[in-house]
Structures are given as C-alpha cells and as structure tokens.
C-alpha positions in Angstrom: 155.2 103.9 58.8 153.3 105.9 60.7 155.3 106.9 64.3 153.8 109.2 66.9 156.3 111.1 69.0 155.2 113.1 72.6 155.6 116.2 73.8 155.3 116.2 77.8 154.7 119.4 78.2 151.7 120.6 75.5 150.8 116.8 75.9 150.8 116.9 71.4 151.0 113.6 69.1 154.0 114.6 66.5 153.4 112.5 63.7 156.5 111.2 60.9 154.8 109.6 57.7 157.6 108.0 55.8 157.8 105.6 52.4 161.1 104.4 53.1 161.4 102.1 49.2 161.9 106.1 48.6 163.2 107.2 52.4 161.3 110.9 52.7 159.2 111.3 55.2 157.1 114.1 56.2 155.8 116.4 60.1 152.6 116.7 60.8 151.8 118.9 63.9 155.9 119.5 65.3 156.7 121.1 68.5 159.0 124.1 68.7 160.9 122.5 71.6 161.4 118.3 70.2 162.6 119.7 67.3 166.2 118.4 68.2 164.8 115.0 68.3 162.7 114.8 65.1 165.4 115.6 63.0 168.1 112.7 64.8 165.9 110.4 64.4 165.6 111.1 60.7 168.8 110.8 60.1 168.5 107.3 62.6 166.6 105.8 59.7 167.9 107.8 56.6 165.3 110.2 55.5 164.7 113.1 54.1 162.2 115.1 55.4 160.3 116.7 52.4 156.8 117.8 53.9 156.2 119.9 56.9 152.1 119.9 57.8 149.9 122.0 60.7 147.0 120.6 61.2 146.1 124.1 61.7 147.2 127.8 64.0 147.8 125.5 67.7 147.3 128.3 70.8 149.2 125.8 73.4 152.4 125.5 72.2 154.9 126.0 68.6 155.3 124.7 65.5 158.6 123.6 64.9 157.7 124.6 60.6 159.2 127.2 59.9 162.3 126.3 61.9 162.7 122.5 59.7 162.2 124.4 56.8 165.4 126.8 57.8 167.3 123.8 58.1 166.1 120.9 55.6 164.8 122.9 53.1 161.7 121.2 53.4 158.2 121.6 53.4 155.8 123.3 55.1 151.8 123.2 54.5 148.7 124.1 55.8 145.0 125.6 55.5 144.7 128.6 53.0 142.5 130.6 56.4 145.7 129.1 58.2 149.5 130.0 58.7 149.5 132.4 55.1 153.6 131.3 56.0 153.0 128.3 54.7 154.3 127.5 50.9 151.5 124.7 50.2 148.1 126.4 51.5 145.4 122.9 51.3 141.9 123.2 51.2 139.1 119.7 50.8 139.9 117.2 48.8 143.9 118.2 48.1 145.6 115.0 48.0 149.3 115.5 48.9 152.2 112.8 47.5 154.7 111.1 49.7 155.9 108.1 47.6 153.5 105.8 47.4 150.7 106.9 49.7 148.3 109.5 49.2 147.3 111.9 51.4 143.6 113.7 51.6 142.9 116.7 52.8 139.3 116.6 55.2 138.5 120.6 56.3 137.3 118.7 59.8 136.6 122.7 61.3 134.9 124.3 64.8 138.1 124.4 67.1 139.6 126.8 64.8 138.5 128.3 61.6 141.7 127.1 59.7 140.9 123.2 60.7 142.2 120.5 59.1 142.4 116.5 58.6 145.0 114.0 57.2 142.9 110.9 55.5 146.2 108.1 54.2 143.8 105.6 52.7 146.6 102.8 52.0 147.6 103.0 55.8 143.9 103.4 57.1 144.3 106.1 59.5 143.4 110.0 60.1 145.5 112.0 61.3 142.0 114.5 63.3 144.9 116.8 65.5 142.2 118.4 68.0 139.1 117.8 66.5 138.3 114.4 66.4 139.9 113.4 70.1 140.1 110.0 72.0 136.7 110.5 73.8 136.7 113.7 73.7 137.2 116.9 70.5 139.3 120.2 70.9 137.5 123.1 72.8 135.6 125.9 70.1 135.9 128.7 72.7 138.7 130.0 70.5 139.8 131.8 66.8 137.3 131.6 65.1 135.8 128.4 66.9 132.1 127.2 66.9 130.6 124.1 68.4 128.7 124.0 65.5 130.7 123.5 63.0 132.9 120.6 64.9 129.5 118.4 65.2 129.2 118.8 61.2 132.9 118.3 60.2 132.8 115.0 63.0 129.8 113.6 61.5 130.6 114.4 57.9 134.0 114.0 57.1 135.0 111.8 59.8 132.4 109.0 61.8 131.9 109.0 57.0 135.0 107.2 57.0 135.4 103.6 57.6 134.8 101.9 61.2 138.2 99.9 61.4 140.3 103.4 60.4 143.0 104.4 62.9 142.2 107.6 63.9 145.3 109.4 65.7 144.6 112.5 67.5 146.2 115.5 68.2 145.7 115.6 71.8 145.9 113.4 74.8 145.8 114.5 78.9 144.9 110.7 79.9 147.5 108.5 78.1 145.5 106.8 75.7 147.5 107.3 72.1 144.9 105.4 69.3 141.0 104.4 68.6 139.4 104.1 66.3 136.3 106.2 64.0 134.2 103.1 65.5 134.7 103.5 68.8 134.2 106.7 69.0 131.1 107.0 66.4 129.7 104.4 69.5 131.4 105.9 72.7 132.8 108.9 72.4 131.0 111.2 75.2 131.3 114.2 73.5 129.6 113.3 70.7 128.4 110.0 70.8 124.2 109.7 70.6 124.3 113.7 70.8 122.0 115.4 68.8 123.8 119.4 67.0 121.8 121.2 69.7 123.1 119.3 73.0 127.1 118.7 71.6 126.8 122.9 71.3 125.1 123.2 75.4 127.1 121.0 76.4 130.5 123.0 74.6 129.2 125.6 75.7 129.3 125.2 79.4 132.2 123.8 80.0 134.0 127.6 80.5 137.4 126.4 80.7 140.8 129.4 81.3 142.4 129.9 77.7 145.3 127.9 77.4 148.5 129.4 79.0 150.1 129.7 75.7 147.7 131.4 73.7 149.0 135.2 73.4 152.8 133.5 72.7 151.5 130.5 70.6 148.8 132.3 68.0 150.9 134.7 66.7 154.0 132.6 66.5 151.9 130.0 64.6 151.1 132.4 61.7 154.0 132.8 61.4 155.3 129.7 61.1 156.3 129.5 64.8 158.6 132.8 64.4 158.0 136.0 66.4 155.9 138.0 63.2 159.0 140.9 63.6 161.4 138.5 62.4 159.4 137.2 59.9 
C-alpha cells in the first residue's frame, strides 16, 4: 500500500508505505502537527511502524521523525548529508526493505544538498520530495541548493526511470496529487525542453521570499524535529 496524506498548513505530503502481509509500515516526510493523525491511522490499520524517512532537511515544516522514534521505537533514516540524528544514514544506491517491498535510494540534490528520492519498483512509483513537483520543482536558493545540480538530478536520476512511473511529490500548492515521469518530461514548464543554462537562468530569476519557518525548521530538523538544546 502507498497512501498519500496532506498537511494543509505547509502543503506537505506525507506517505504511508505498508506491507499488509507482515503488517509493517514506513512513513516518509511526517509533519509534527500531524503525528496523532498518523499514529491513529497506523492503529486502525493494525500496522507497526518500523521506518521513518525524511527526504531532506525541510525548511517549511518540522519533521515528526524524532517524536515517532520516541513513541514507537521506529528506526529513522535520512541522507548522510542531512540530519546527523538519524539512526540510518542513506546514500545513493542504498536499498531499504519493507516486507516484500524494496525501496531504492536515489541521491537527487539541488533543492538541498542532502536531498534523496525513493524509488519503489514494485509499485512503479517514486517519491520525489521537493526535487520534482507536479509541473514544477523545488527552489534552489538556500541550504546549499544549486539549480544546475537539480537539473542534473532530475535528468540523470528521475527522467531515466520508466515514463509510466508515478511521481508522488513532497508538496503541492495547486491541488495536484500525482503525476508520471512521462508527463513531467513533456509538460513540466520549468524543465521540459529546457537546457541546463535556461533552467539555471529561470531559477535565478525567481527571487522568492525566504520560507516562513526557515530559521526554526532547519535547526529543528537537523535534530530530527527537536530543538538542538533538547537533544
């Protein structure tokens, strides 16, 4: 099972992955304000949470990873370049097992330097975090972001997946829920038909205001959702 959950305040998607045969689950990019919702859903579905993964150190919400670890004993995972508090440090090519499912780690930096995406071949699905959104992509102007790096991540790591692969993004601000690799290769206005230089120029011209929670969220998320002084 792959289920999409939404936090309206930060427009963040959290993903619940589960193997019902062995009744275990993983949560990807959980939001601290939604922890009771997520735990209630796990109880209702009779699932044991064994893994929590953050795709990157978020700047727009605080992760529930640390709180979920405290309350359930789950293992937390993140890029080795990201939160040092995670139990398992991930790198490109790593594989995680969730029951019968394999989750393949794809390093997709550019939005942040620690960003990873999660490819699930058995589901023909990829969780792209903020690297690739529905008809968009993550910004590249903070947390060691780099537009050229994001362009290469998308083209070398994501656009090389089968066109039918479903893309589940980390955010959406326009009511979209899912897309496909083939759709984004054809219709993504920031990426489709663009050269790397054109993409970099486009991203450099955005001039977006800083994320509202940047100063709070980044240090908290490097501590798995806890203020640094409490860890």
